[in-house]
Phi, psi and omega in degrees: 000123184291133181229134178288141182239162177295327178300317178296319182295331184266359181288160178245091184289159179284328177223168180300136188224141174261138172246131186229132173269139177294148176203148180301156180300144177081008179254347186084168181229142174272125188223163173219148179235123180243141183237158180298332180284003177097355180292130179228112184235140174264146177220158169240119183258134178215170179251127181275183188291342178270358180090003180273152179275134180242126177256105185264115183300130177265320180157179179266141181280138170210119187301330182269345183079007183283309183250021180177205184254140169287165180301320181295319181292322180294317181297321179296317182294317178295325177298322176297318179293325179299315180297322179294321180293318178295336181286354179112359178272089182276340170272068188296320184300310181298324181295314184292325178296320180290326177294322179294321177299315180296322178296317181295320178298317180293322178295316178298321179296320179293319177297319177295321178297313180297321179297319180295319177296320177294318179297318181294322180294317177298320180297318180295319179298319179293323181295317177295323180295323180289336179267010177302135184280166178296323177298319176296317180297318179300317181296323177295313178300318181299317183289327184269319189250303187297333181298341182273355181280164186301320183265012179063021178086010184299315184291318178296320176298317177303314181294318181294314181297330181273318192241346183247307183297327176299332177272313192246352189311313185272359181279139177294136182304320183295339184264357183288127180245173180303322182297327180294320180291317178293336175297320177294310183292325179297324179294325177288319178296323180295336178272356178083013180256073187295317179299318180297324179300317179297316182294319179292319177300314180299321178293318179297318177300319178297320182292318181289327174294325174300316180297318179297315180302333181255017174062023177282331176217158181273325186227145177280117182295343179268356186302324186270003178265127179276130181302325182297339181278346179268101179080012178082175182292136178297133178249122180291125180290139177225024184293125175229130180285136178280170177301320180295322181292323179295317177298317180293321179298322181294328178282325184280324188304316182298334184254014185267006179072022178280158167294145179301326177292326178291318179299318176296323180301325177302311185285328177293316180299318182290323185272347179247345185063027181279164169279145185299324180296325179293325179288313185290343176259008184286154176239152183297332180296339179265002182242124181243101181287339179282322180270355180062045179227150176225116177267121172268104185294159183307321184290345179258348182268151184297320184269006175074018180240137179295150185218126179255123178260131174272118184278127176285169178301324179298311182295322179300316180301322181288320178296325179292331174293321177292322183294325177300332186261316186247016185297340180275352180268160175287330180265147175293324179230081185283160172284182190296324183257013174060029180264347181193181174289158178291159178302135182299340180270000183304307181295314181305318180292318178297319180289318179297321179298340183254017178230033179272138178289151181307322183290346179284344180074186180268154179229141181295146178057028174241163181300141179288340181268062189297334183245016187299329185244018179292137180236157184304326183280002179101184185300141176229156184231170176302327179291329176292333176293321178298315179295320179298315180301314178296322180295319177298319176306307185296325178295335180272004176099005178289136178297136178312323181295325177291317178301320178297319178295323178296329177282351184059040173280143174281131181297125183284328180282118184297322181295316177296319182296328186274321190254336181266100190253013178295132186281336183060022182300315179294314180297321179294318178301318180291325180294316180295323180292320178294322178295318178298318180294321179295318179296320179297322177294317181295319188275328187245141175294319176261115183306337182269356184284137176280140177304135185304141176249010181252000000 
């Protein structure tokens, strides 16, 4: 029985040649046609109902099966058609064409089904995104945005976990309305922490605008709330301690139950005009008591620019008090396990706890000396000490522009900022020294006396 071989299929005939495999009558025949130009085609030949011979193409030959059919694959396919033919389907071409139509229709139906499933899955994904909770949104915001802040978002997280998420955490972001936001701020206002209410509201607005930017919601629910309506209009603080108040503070501080390092921080803030956060995050490597300099690195300053403070003799004495206690640490004000700097709010909290009015009563876990640091002019903060120091400078005849440089303020006038490059280093050093001498006179009966450390 003649059988087509791969050797025959690979031959190069002089003229077109048919290769035919033997088969019983009525089964059709498996054939191949090879040409001198290299064309190799398989066919299945059968007789239709009218008695005519039909050559049905099976495929192109390729010994590897990469760009066509191997001999075995072609023979198998022809065998399948032979069985269909033997079953009585003599109009094989029409039968196969109808099968192909059915196959294409089934394929198209399957593609449509998969497309519908994909659309449904995308719709479900969008629905779930829309149902993202406020707690989920906060975590997303924290990873993308808050992480870039100096404290890596620690303060914002503290405020949200305390005052926002208990109210809104489980609520879907898409369901948040203006009333939900004011519910949070109203609770803060009821506690009398108006400034905190404004800060929390500002953070919530930043988070919801973040959500809008990422198509998680269409509209910011806080957009129609005026910030001025949250806790009233902002009032710019202008608290400055008078000379008498500074004298009084020097007498009260030693008996106020403060940490000795906190007491020193009062006088350092006053004599250097620094921000309290800059002091509490300072490291000994940036302080040279011999050269009377303190470098506030860019990462610790508010405007992101390094600032060198020339320390007066008065300020040096205060830093030495701190060094006696914390000199073995890398930080001037380390936390309890010496793993980092202390929380920037530590001093502010200690001072605030000792300035409560009698009618406010006692509070748990707060200082028993609730009125120890009350002064006639009202409540004061570490930032007021910074303002007071700058005010004393100008009262001593220091040019306001020099005092501004001592505060490390950025020049608001763009032209001056661009073209006036004088460093004022000498003038600033003189300003700090004059301030230190004035404080020493105010605090001590004897100008050479060191502020009490007992």
